[in-house]
N, C-alpha and C positions, 0 to 999 in steps of 0.2 A: 492452500496456505502453507502446508508442509513443504511443498516443492520450493517455495520462495525461501523458506528458512534453510532448507538443505542447500539450495543454490548459493545463498549468502555465505554459508559455512564453507562451501567449496571454494568460493572466490577468496575468502579470508585465508584459507589454507594455501591456495595457489600464490597469492601475493606474498604471504609470509615465507613460503618455500623459495620463491625466486629471490627474495630479499636475503634470506639466509645463505643461499648459494652464491651470493654476491655477483649476480648476473645483471649488472647495471644496464647492459645493452638491451635486455628484454624487459626490464622493470617498467618503463613507461607504457609498454603495450599492455601489460597485466593491469596496471592502474587505470588505463583508459577503458579497457574492457569491463573492469569492475564498475567504473563510473557510468558507462552506458547501461549496465544492469541496474544500477541505482536509479538512473534517470527513468528507466522503464517502470520502476517501482515508485516513482515520484518521491524519491529520497534525495532531494536536491542538495542538502547540506553535505551529505556523505559523498555525493558525486563531485561537488565542487572541491571538497577536500582532496580527493584522489586526483582530480584534474590539476589542482594547484601543485601537488607534489610531482606529478608527471611533468608539468611545465618547467619546473626548476631543473630537472634532469635534461629535458629536451633542449632547453635554451643553453644550458651550460655545455652540453655536448654537441650542439648544432645538429640535432637529429631532425632533419627537414621532413622526412616521411612521417615520423611520429607527430610532427607539428601539424601536418594535414589532419590526422586523426583527432588530435587535440582540438583543433578549431571546429571540426565537424561536431564533436561532442559538446563543446562550449556553445555552439549555436543552439543546441537543445537546452543546455543548462542555464543560459542567460538569454531568453527570448528578446529582451530589450536591446541586446547587442548582437542579435542574430546576423544582421546585415554585415557588420564589421567582421565577424568570424567567417562568414561565407566568403567575403571578399578575400580575406587572408588565405583561406583554404584554396580558393581558385588560383591565386597568385602562386602559391607553393606547388600546386598540381602542374601548372604551366611551366614553372621553373625547373621542376624535377622530372617531369614526364610521368608522374605517379597517377596514371589514368585508371588504376584499379578502383579508385574512389570517385564517386559521382557527387556533384553538388547540385 
C-alpha cells in the first residue's frame, strides 16, 4: 500500500513540476502517464480527469502522437467506448507511422 501512496505522490510532483516549468509540449505525456497509473489502481475518476485535461492540450496543439496514447488510455478508462478509441488510435498510428504503440 505504501508503494501506491508514494507513487501517487511522485506523479503529483512530476505533473506539478512540468506544469510549473511551463513545458506544455510534455504536459500531456505526464497527464497520460499518471492517468494510466490511476487506471491500474482503478481510480477511474482521477484517470478521466487527467485524460480530459490532456485531450484539451492535445486537440488545441494538434499533437497526433499524444492523441494515440490518449485513445489507448481512454480505451481502458471507458470500456463501453473501447472500440471507438481503438479505431481512432489505429487511424492515427497509420497516419503518423507511430508504430511504437500496438493496438
